[in-house]
PLY file of the C-alpha trace (Angstrom):
ply
format ascii 1.0
element vertex 304
property float x
property float y
property float z
element edge 303
property int vertex1
property int vertex2
end_header
-3.49 3.56 7.49
-4.75 0.22 9.25
-6.93 0.11 12.26
-4.93 -2.13 14.41
-0.90 -2.92 13.11
1.10 -5.70 14.59
4.65 -6.65 14.64
6.28 -7.68 11.44
7.99 -11.19 11.47
9.15 -11.17 7.91
6.91 -14.24 6.81
6.99 -12.86 3.32
10.07 -14.96 3.31
8.46 -18.21 4.58
5.83 -17.46 1.53
8.67 -17.23 -0.98
10.37 -20.42 0.38
7.08 -22.54 0.22
6.78 -21.35 -3.55
10.55 -22.10 -4.52
9.77 -25.36 -2.68
6.51 -26.09 -4.47
8.07 -25.07 -7.44
10.57 -27.76 -7.68
7.78 -30.21 -6.85
5.98 -29.25 -9.76
9.04 -29.18 -11.77
9.75 -32.81 -11.33
6.51 -34.22 -12.30
3.29 -31.89 -12.82
0.80 -34.48 -13.22
1.84 -35.94 -9.96
1.86 -32.62 -8.59
-1.32 -31.84 -9.85
-2.95 -35.04 -8.55
-1.64 -34.16 -5.18
-1.95 -30.76 -4.34
-5.10 -29.60 -6.45
-8.02 -28.29 -4.61
-11.24 -30.34 -5.22
-14.31 -31.04 -3.11
-14.02 -34.82 -3.49
-10.48 -35.01 -2.08
-11.04 -32.33 0.45
-14.06 -34.13 1.83
-12.10 -37.58 1.52
-9.77 -36.19 4.22
-7.02 -34.41 2.42
-7.48 -30.97 4.07
-4.02 -29.80 2.71
-5.42 -29.01 -0.62
-7.46 -25.99 0.75
-3.89 -24.01 0.90
-1.52 -25.90 -1.53
-3.20 -25.26 -4.57
-2.02 -21.64 -4.35
1.58 -22.81 -4.65
1.29 -23.85 -8.29
2.65 -21.84 -11.22
1.56 -24.25 -13.90
-0.19 -22.92 -17.09
-2.72 -25.58 -19.33
0.15 -27.34 -21.51
3.20 -25.22 -20.00
6.99 -26.37 -20.77
9.77 -25.76 -18.44
10.57 -22.14 -19.67
7.17 -20.65 -19.54
6.86 -22.38 -16.05
10.02 -20.84 -14.89
9.01 -17.42 -16.47
5.72 -17.48 -14.71
7.63 -18.70 -11.28
9.74 -15.85 -11.63
7.12 -13.01 -12.08
5.01 -14.80 -9.27
8.10 -14.18 -6.90
9.21 -10.87 -7.86
4.89 -9.74 -7.28
4.70 -11.57 -4.20
7.54 -10.05 -2.64
6.91 -6.33 -4.25
3.52 -6.25 -3.12
3.75 -8.44 0.27
6.83 -7.35 1.80
5.43 -3.70 2.30
1.98 -4.63 2.96
3.11 -6.88 5.86
5.52 -4.17 7.29
2.38 -1.61 7.52
-0.01 -4.26 8.79
1.78 -6.75 10.86
2.47 -10.57 10.11
-0.64 -11.83 11.88
-2.96 -9.63 9.87
-1.11 -10.28 6.80
-1.36 -14.14 7.24
-5.02 -13.90 8.32
-5.48 -11.88 4.98
-3.94 -14.79 2.78
-5.94 -17.63 4.67
-9.25 -15.58 4.19
-8.65 -15.16 0.48
-7.42 -18.68 -0.09
-10.29 -20.37 1.87
-12.92 -18.18 0.25
-11.55 -19.24 -3.05
-11.47 -23.01 -1.96
-15.03 -22.57 -0.55
-16.48 -21.01 -3.61
-14.75 -23.33 -5.96
-15.80 -26.60 -3.79
-19.37 -25.41 -4.18
-19.25 -25.03 -8.01
-17.24 -28.14 -8.04
-14.67 -26.55 -9.91
-10.75 -27.44 -9.24
-8.21 -25.11 -8.13
-4.45 -25.24 -9.02
-2.73 -21.85 -9.42
-1.35 -18.67 -7.34
-5.02 -16.76 -7.28
-3.97 -14.78 -4.31
-0.94 -13.18 -5.63
-2.92 -12.27 -8.92
-5.70 -10.52 -7.45
-6.18 -10.26 -3.78
-2.87 -9.19 -2.90
-2.75 -6.54 -5.91
-6.03 -4.97 -5.00
-5.15 -4.43 -1.33
-1.70 -3.47 -2.28
-3.03 -0.89 -4.69
-5.43 0.80 -1.85
-2.81 0.87 0.51
-0.32 2.30 -1.81
-2.54 4.05 -4.39
-0.05 6.70 -5.63
2.72 4.06 -6.12
4.10 4.22 -9.60
5.36 1.42 -11.77
7.34 1.52 -15.22
6.07 -1.19 -17.67
9.03 -2.34 -19.59
11.25 0.09 -17.68
9.75 2.78 -19.84
5.81 3.43 -19.66
4.80 4.82 -16.21
1.44 3.42 -14.62
0.10 4.04 -11.06
-0.45 0.66 -9.57
-4.30 1.64 -8.63
-4.61 1.40 -12.52
-2.87 -1.89 -12.62
-5.93 -2.78 -10.29
-8.62 -1.19 -12.14
-7.20 -3.27 -15.25
-6.82 -6.59 -13.21
-10.29 -6.08 -11.87
-11.82 -5.49 -14.98
-10.37 -8.71 -16.41
-11.35 -10.77 -13.51
-15.20 -9.29 -13.56
-14.93 -10.13 -17.66
-13.79 -13.75 -16.87
-16.27 -14.75 -14.41
-19.10 -13.35 -16.62
-17.87 -14.67 -19.92
-15.43 -17.12 -19.21
-17.53 -19.45 -16.86
-17.53 -20.92 -13.61
-13.80 -21.35 -13.36
-13.09 -17.84 -12.98
-15.95 -17.30 -9.93
-13.58 -18.50 -7.63
-10.81 -16.36 -8.02
-13.11 -13.17 -8.28
-15.03 -14.79 -4.67
-11.51 -14.88 -3.08
-10.70 -11.38 -4.45
-13.55 -9.76 -2.81
-13.53 -11.96 0.66
-9.44 -10.54 0.87
-10.76 -7.27 -0.04
-13.34 -7.21 2.58
-11.20 -8.13 5.05
-8.86 -5.44 4.17
-11.80 -2.92 4.61
-12.78 -4.43 7.93
-9.04 -3.36 9.19
-8.91 -0.27 7.44
-8.36 2.71 9.65
-10.79 5.49 9.23
-9.26 8.60 7.31
-7.99 11.11 9.58
-10.12 14.25 10.04
-8.30 17.86 9.10
-9.59 20.49 11.32
-9.36 23.84 9.60
-10.14 27.65 10.29
-13.78 28.41 10.34
-12.90 30.83 7.50
-11.08 28.74 5.27
-12.64 27.48 2.07
-14.73 24.10 2.08
-12.86 22.64 -0.87
-9.28 23.28 -2.27
-8.12 22.04 -5.62
-4.30 20.76 -5.75
-3.44 23.92 -8.24
-4.98 26.04 -5.38
-3.17 24.28 -2.66
0.08 24.66 -4.78
-0.48 28.34 -5.22
-1.10 28.92 -1.69
2.22 26.93 -0.34
4.14 28.35 -3.03
3.27 31.87 -1.55
3.80 30.53 2.06
7.33 29.33 0.98
7.99 33.12 -0.12
6.89 34.55 3.16
9.15 31.83 4.61
12.15 32.61 2.77
11.99 35.94 3.48
11.15 35.76 7.31
14.68 33.79 7.69
16.37 36.44 5.40
15.18 39.36 7.52
16.29 37.39 10.24
12.34 38.21 11.85
11.69 35.71 14.76
8.48 37.35 15.09
7.65 36.31 11.46
9.34 33.02 11.95
7.32 31.88 14.87
4.21 33.31 13.35
4.85 31.07 10.37
5.55 28.03 12.33
2.28 28.51 14.34
0.14 28.83 11.02
1.85 25.89 9.58
1.42 23.83 12.76
-2.48 24.42 12.45
-2.48 22.82 9.08
-0.28 19.88 9.62
-2.37 16.67 7.95
-1.40 13.80 10.23
0.11 10.45 9.05
1.87 11.75 6.12
5.28 10.46 5.74
7.73 13.61 5.36
11.09 14.16 3.89
14.47 14.34 5.49
15.57 18.13 6.22
17.81 17.72 3.15
14.92 17.28 0.72
12.99 20.19 1.55
12.97 22.20 -1.79
10.14 24.07 -2.41
11.98 26.02 -4.75
12.83 22.90 -7.32
11.38 23.26 -10.87
9.35 19.90 -10.32
6.73 21.41 -7.78
6.63 18.32 -5.76
6.96 19.97 -2.23
4.67 22.72 -2.79
1.99 19.94 -3.80
2.75 17.49 -1.14
0.24 17.00 2.02
3.20 17.19 4.54
4.39 20.77 3.28
2.95 22.37 6.28
4.94 19.75 8.71
7.95 20.28 6.63
7.75 23.90 6.49
7.10 24.37 10.36
10.28 22.12 10.89
12.58 24.08 8.04
11.68 27.19 9.91
12.58 25.78 13.42
15.91 24.77 12.20
16.66 28.08 10.57
15.50 31.00 13.38
17.97 32.51 15.28
16.80 32.98 18.44
15.79 29.82 21.10
12.00 29.53 21.23
12.01 31.10 24.63
13.44 34.38 23.60
11.14 34.42 20.45
8.21 34.02 22.63
9.32 37.04 25.04
9.50 39.15 21.94
6.32 38.28 21.18
5.29 39.19 24.40
4.21 35.71 25.31
5.52 34.31 28.51
6.29 30.53 28.99
4.86 29.08 32.03
6.99 27.97 34.81
8.19 24.45 34.84
6.08 22.15 37.18
0 1
1 2
2 3
3 4
4 5
5 6
6 7
7 8
8 9
9 10
10 11
11 12
12 13
13 14
14 15
15 16
16 17
17 18
18 19
19 20
20 21
21 22
22 23
23 24
24 25
25 26
26 27
27 28
28 29
29 30
30 31
31 32
32 33
33 34
34 35
35 36
36 37
37 38
38 39
39 40
40 41
41 42
42 43
43 44
44 45
45 46
46 47
47 48
48 49
49 50
50 51
51 52
52 53
53 54
54 55
55 56
56 57
57 58
58 59
59 60
60 61
61 62
62 63
63 64
64 65
65 66
66 67
67 68
68 69
69 70
70 71
71 72
72 73
73 74
74 75
75 76
76 77
77 78
78 79
79 80
80 81
81 82
82 83
83 84
84 85
85 86
86 87
87 88
88 89
89 90
90 91
91 92
92 93
93 94
94 95
95 96
96 97
97 98
98 99
99 100
100 101
101 102
102 103
103 104
104 105
105 106
106 107
107 108
108 109
109 110
110 111
111 112
112 113
113 114
114 115
115 116
116 117
117 118
118 119
119 120
120 121
121 122
122 123
123 124
124 125
125 126
126 127
127 128
128 129
129 130
130 131
131 132
132 133
133 134
134 135
135 136
136 137
137 138
138 139
139 140
140 141
141 142
142 143
143 144
144 145
145 146
146 147
147 148
148 149
149 150
150 151
151 152
152 153
153 154
154 155
155 156
156 157
157 158
158 159
159 160
160 161
161 162
162 163
163 164
164 165
165 166
166 167
167 168
168 169
169 170
170 171
171 172
172 173
173 174
174 175
175 176
176 177
177 178
178 179
179 180
180 181
181 182
182 183
183 184
184 185
185 186
186 187
187 188
188 189
189 190
190 191
191 192
192 193
193 194
194 195
195 196
196 197
197 198
198 199
199 200
200 201
201 202
202 203
203 204
204 205
205 206
206 207
207 208
208 209
209 210
210 211
211 212
212 213
213 214
214 215
215 216
216 217
217 218
218 219
219 220
220 221
221 222
222 223
223 224
224 225
225 226
226 227
227 228
228 229
229 230
230 231
231 232
232 233
233 234
234 235
235 236
236 237
237 238
238 239
239 240
240 241
241 242
242 243
243 244
244 245
245 246
246 247
247 248
248 249
249 250
250 251
251 252
252 253
253 254
254 255
255 256
256 257
257 258
258 259
259 260
260 261
261 262
262 263
263 264
264 265
265 266
266 267
267 268
268 269
269 270
270 271
271 272
272 273
273 274
274 275
275 276
276 277
277 278
278 279
279 280
280 281
281 282
282 283
283 284
284 285
285 286
286 287
287 288
288 289
289 290
290 291
291 292
292 293
293 294
294 295
295 296
296 297
297 298
298 299
299 300
300 301
301 302
302 303
């Protein structure tokens, strides 16, 4: 998934704490908060360097009152934890913090170049969402607890709104777009290449998901038949066949969750079907591997 993973130090909780602390400062006096923490070129050049990061910890909306501010703050925390925690878990804390810094500083640089003041959580609304949607693209959320939607479609919608705002809404939206692009480029530079799956020469070059499901369903019938007949030769043959088709880097379910016969059809469409099938066969064979190898006429080499 990533070219280099680091240790997860759970710095997402530090980000959440900083958001809470800055929220109470903002709640007490929004005007004073804006004067102290808004990023603008003149203040930064005068030596107030903290502004290059502190602008990200504001939840203020133009003309907002206490109730809308609290609602925006709550959802900002939820989104930051929902997107940031799994991303830091997969990427490591150092890379996650560097990602935040790249996005925030790029936004500030473009804002300073255009002479635009910045105050708001641009990182959560753009960069974090886009990278999360790329890493966990099949994650499904339920809008209003009813409407299912893939996270990548949320990212497409957010990207469209961001582009529209940058083109039509004026220069104020350009820094947010620049920060999102910089953060995403940083992610692309750290993304590991997709694993190459080796296939047999006689295997078809392309396979649709429906054809894969049909093939796996037929394979499962053979698995059940081999186990029912207590045929260790067939079991070992199927294990070897499945091991050749294992896709690397796929998270597989526990043994109790292996149920290709279930009517939801999830297992037979999963990329980890071959790995789960091989494991299921190993758990259900009646002879030890050595005995099965001898029955097939294959001798194990002597131990070194």
